[in-house]
N, CA and C atoms as a LAMMPS dump frame, in Angstrom:
ITEM: TIMESTEP
0
ITEM: NUMBER OF ATOMS
222
ITEM: BOX BOUNDS ff ff ff
-5.0000000000000000e+02 5.0000000000000000e+02
-5.0000000000000000e+02 5.0000000000000000e+02
-5.0000000000000000e+02 5.0000000000000000e+02
ITEM: ATOMS id mol type element x y z
1 1 1 N 15.338 338.376 479.439
2 1 2 C 16.193 339.689 479.702
3 1 3 C 14.932 339.857 481.071
4 2 1 N 15.836 340.433 482.132
5 2 2 C 15.218 340.735 483.082
6 2 3 C 14.494 342.1 483.375
7 3 1 N 13.538 342.389 483.766
8 3 2 C 13.097 343.64 484.15
9 3 3 C 13.644 344.925 483.724
10 4 1 N 14.073 345.695 483.679
11 4 2 C 15.458 347.061 483.892
12 4 3 C 15.807 347.276 485.652
13 5 1 N 15.393 345.939 486.349
14 5 2 C 16.504 346.265 487.573
15 5 3 C 17.552 345.499 487.657
16 6 1 N 18.306 344.716 486.982
17 6 2 C 19.356 344.496 486.776
18 6 3 C 20.445 345.023 486.481
19 7 1 N 21.707 344.107 486.527
20 7 2 C 23.145 345.221 486.215
21 7 3 C 23.339 343.981 484.564
22 8 1 N 22.504 343.063 484.331
23 8 2 C 23.352 342.264 483.133
24 8 3 C 23.149 343.145 482.089
25 9 1 N 24.072 343.319 481.092
26 9 2 C 24.033 343.439 479.711
27 9 3 C 24.133 344.825 479.373
28 10 1 N 24.653 345.751 480.314
29 10 2 C 24.61 347.368 480.579
30 10 3 C 23.471 347.797 480.818
31 11 1 N 22.569 347.304 481.443
32 11 2 C 21.04 347.662 481.63
33 11 3 C 21.651 348.351 483.042
34 12 1 N 21.234 349.637 483.214
35 12 2 C 21.489 350.34 484.545
36 12 3 C 20.292 349.919 485.699
37 13 1 N 21.036 349.663 486.709
38 13 2 C 20.189 349.873 487.967
39 13 3 C 18.672 350.973 488.087
40 14 1 N 18.034 350.759 488.88
41 14 2 C 16.894 351.605 489.032
42 14 3 C 16.963 352.226 490.412
43 15 1 N 17.074 353.41 490.541
44 15 2 C 17.059 354.034 491.719
45 15 3 C 16.476 355.183 491.927
46 16 1 N 16.471 355.677 493.257
47 16 2 C 15.822 356.739 493.63
48 16 3 C 16.227 357.927 493.031
49 17 1 N 15.63 359.066 493.065
50 17 2 C 16.078 360.335 492.635
51 17 3 C 17.358 361.008 493.394
52 18 1 N 17.375 360.865 494.404
53 18 2 C 18.407 361.177 495.024
54 18 3 C 19.751 360.718 495.083
55 19 1 N 19.656 359.243 494.927
56 19 2 C 20.755 358.16 494.959
57 19 3 C 21.274 358.683 493.222
58 20 1 N 20.528 358.504 492.395
59 20 2 C 20.698 359.102 490.602
60 20 3 C 21.417 360.668 490.807
61 21 1 N 21.122 362.062 491.829
62 21 2 C 21.607 362.81 491.538
63 21 3 C 22.999 362.618 492.394
64 22 1 N 23.402 361.966 493.599
65 22 2 C 24.255 361.788 494.482
66 22 3 C 25.834 361.177 493.239
67 23 1 N 25.284 360.231 492.406
68 23 2 C 25.942 359.433 491.648
69 23 3 C 26.426 360.505 490.523
70 24 1 N 25.603 360.746 490.067
71 24 2 C 25.757 362.142 488.765
72 24 3 C 26.709 363.178 489.551
73 25 1 N 26.194 363.87 490.718
74 25 2 C 27.537 364.998 491.099
75 25 3 C 28.706 364.067 491.032
76 26 1 N 28.855 362.996 491.614
77 26 2 C 30.474 362.718 491.542
78 26 3 C 31.035 362.064 490.209
79 27 1 N 29.984 361.787 489.398
80 27 2 C 30.624 361.73 487.934
81 27 3 C 30.838 363.118 487.52
82 28 1 N 30.51 364.168 487.863
83 28 2 C 30.57 365.549 487.195
84 28 3 C 32.093 365.786 487.901
85 29 1 N 32.254 365.893 489.022
86 29 2 C 33.595 366.008 489.664
87 29 3 C 34.867 365.119 488.832
88 30 1 N 34.323 363.727 488.779
89 30 2 C 35.221 362.912 488.053
90 30 3 C 35.577 363.405 486.114
91 31 1 N 34.485 364.443 486.246
92 31 2 C 34.455 364.646 484.555
93 31 3 C 35.171 366.264 484.402
94 32 1 N 35.154 366.787 485.268
95 32 2 C 35.687 368.105 485.35
96 32 3 C 37.374 367.925 485.833
97 33 1 N 37.575 366.809 486.355
98 33 2 C 38.911 366.363 486.944
99 33 3 C 39.722 365.97 485.591
100 34 1 N 39.154 365.281 484.812
101 34 2 C 39.406 365.023 483.576
102 34 3 C 39.56 366.036 482.445
103 35 1 N 38.62 366.914 482.732
104 35 2 C 38.833 367.99 481.688
105 35 3 C 40.012 368.752 481.747
106 36 1 N 40.228 368.784 483.132
107 36 2 C 41.121 369.727 483.846
108 36 3 C 42.434 369.228 483.73
109 37 1 N 42.749 368.065 483.177
110 37 2 C 44.078 366.966 483.381
111 37 3 C 44.4 367.037 481.742
112 38 1 N 43.342 367.452 480.769
113 38 2 C 43.497 367.262 479.602
114 38 3 C 44.245 368.922 479.185
115 39 1 N 43.272 369.471 479.822
116 39 2 C 43.841 371.355 479.765
117 39 3 C 45.372 371.203 480.104
118 40 1 N 45.918 370.492 481.272
119 40 2 C 46.928 371.15 481.684
120 40 3 C 47.899 370.136 480.63
121 41 1 N 47.761 368.936 479.987
122 41 2 C 48.449 368.124 478.737
123 41 3 C 48.669 369.194 477.442
124 42 1 N 47.627 369.565 477.295
125 42 2 C 47.422 370.629 476.004
126 42 3 C 48.508 371.999 476.223
127 43 1 N 48.33 372.042 477.655
128 43 2 C 49.426 373.485 477.984
129 43 3 C 50.746 373.24 478.196
130 44 1 N 50.992 371.812 478.895
131 44 2 C 52.223 371.267 478.357
132 44 3 C 52.923 371.026 476.967
133 45 1 N 51.817 370.544 476.35
134 45 2 C 52.418 370.443 475.071
135 45 3 C 52.76 371.958 473.973
136 46 1 N 52.075 373.02 474.373
137 46 2 C 52.175 373.875 473.655
138 46 3 C 53.564 374.983 474.514
139 47 1 N 53.741 374.359 475.558
140 47 2 C 55.006 374.961 476.246
141 47 3 C 56.403 374.09 475.342
142 48 1 N 56.184 373.238 474.487
143 48 2 C 57.358 372.332 474.423
144 48 3 C 58.133 373.057 473.135
145 49 1 N 59.558 372.986 473.766
146 49 2 C 60.572 374.111 472.7
147 49 3 C 60.284 373.393 471.201
148 50 1 N 60.526 374.255 470.77
149 50 2 C 60.392 374.028 469.008
150 50 3 C 61.781 373.888 468.282
151 51 1 N 62.004 373.326 467.407
152 51 2 C 62.887 373.071 466.571
153 51 3 C 62.932 373.614 465.282
154 52 1 N 63.602 374.548 464.751
155 52 2 C 63.693 375.676 463.997
156 52 3 C 64.161 374.211 462.407
157 53 1 N 63.073 374.744 461.272
158 53 2 C 63.292 373.508 460.249
159 53 3 C 63.367 374.465 459.146
160 54 1 N 63.526 374.032 457.855
161 54 2 C 63.784 374.688 456.873
162 54 3 C 62.447 374.041 456.007
163 55 1 N 62.011 375.08 455.402
164 55 2 C 60.65 374.602 454.086
165 55 3 C 61.295 374.659 452.641
166 56 1 N 61.442 373.428 452.015
167 56 2 C 62.107 373.229 450.859
168 56 3 C 60.764 372.667 449.957
169 57 1 N 61.042 373.554 448.859
170 57 2 C 60.097 373.771 448.017
171 57 3 C 60.657 372.917 446.704
172 58 1 N 60.133 372.3 445.975
173 58 2 C 60.408 371.965 444.286
174 58 3 C 60.714 372.969 443.698
175 59 1 N 61.562 373.225 442.53
176 59 2 C 61.604 374.552 441.945
177 59 3 C 60.314 374.522 441.179
178 60 1 N 59.868 375.603 440.679
179 60 2 C 58.555 375.826 440.01
180 60 3 C 58.634 375.015 438.52
181 61 1 N 57.778 374.871 437.933
182 61 2 C 57.81 374.516 436.511
183 61 3 C 56.908 375.379 435.961
184 62 1 N 57.427 375.929 434.659
185 62 2 C 56.161 376.235 434.056
186 62 3 C 54.988 375.096 433.327
187 63 1 N 53.973 376.253 433.28
188 63 2 C 52.687 375.154 433.177
189 63 3 C 52.565 374.761 431.495
190 64 1 N 52.937 373.364 431.032
191 64 2 C 52.585 372.679 430.084
192 64 3 C 51.264 373.27 429.337
193 65 1 N 51.636 373.627 428.015
194 65 2 C 50.464 374.373 427.005
195 65 3 C 50.646 373.471 426.253
196 66 1 N 49.718 373.578 424.884
197 66 2 C 49.467 372.741 423.863
198 66 3 C 50.775 372.752 423.072
199 67 1 N 51.57 373.578 423.244
200 67 2 C 52.749 373.481 421.978
201 67 3 C 53.589 372.365 422.968
202 68 1 N 53.726 372.503 424.123
203 68 2 C 54.765 371.391 424.559
204 68 3 C 54.312 369.729 423.986
205 69 1 N 53.328 369.813 424.214
206 69 2 C 52.242 368.468 423.858
207 69 3 C 53.45 367.71 422.522
208 70 1 N 53.494 366.418 422.505
209 70 2 C 53.969 365.824 420.724
210 70 3 C 52.916 366.34 419.845
211 71 1 N 53.159 366.352 418.559
212 71 2 C 52.267 366.301 417.453
213 71 3 C 51.263 365.921 417.368
214 72 1 N 51.495 364.284 417.832
215 72 2 C 49.936 363.64 417.616
216 72 3 C 49.073 363.591 418.824
217 73 1 N 49.739 364.393 419.802
218 73 2 C 48.267 364.702 421.242
219 73 3 C 47.584 366.034 421.068
220 74 1 N 48.042 366.929 419.996
221 74 2 C 47.422 368.168 420.072
222 74 3 C 45.887 368 419.488
């Protein structure tokens, strides 16, 4: 492996602080745009029309007790 100055295998290049801060600022602009787009998508999803549905539940069964079991399982 070469020193830490190359681009191979995901190793970032070494730069001065001003270059780093400039690239970080550019990345933050992209991240902010990404967050804004995600917020817009979520808002659009919340504005989708709804469909009325019926909640169907099975009939309630009484809980089984010891008297409901066959004699050989009591």
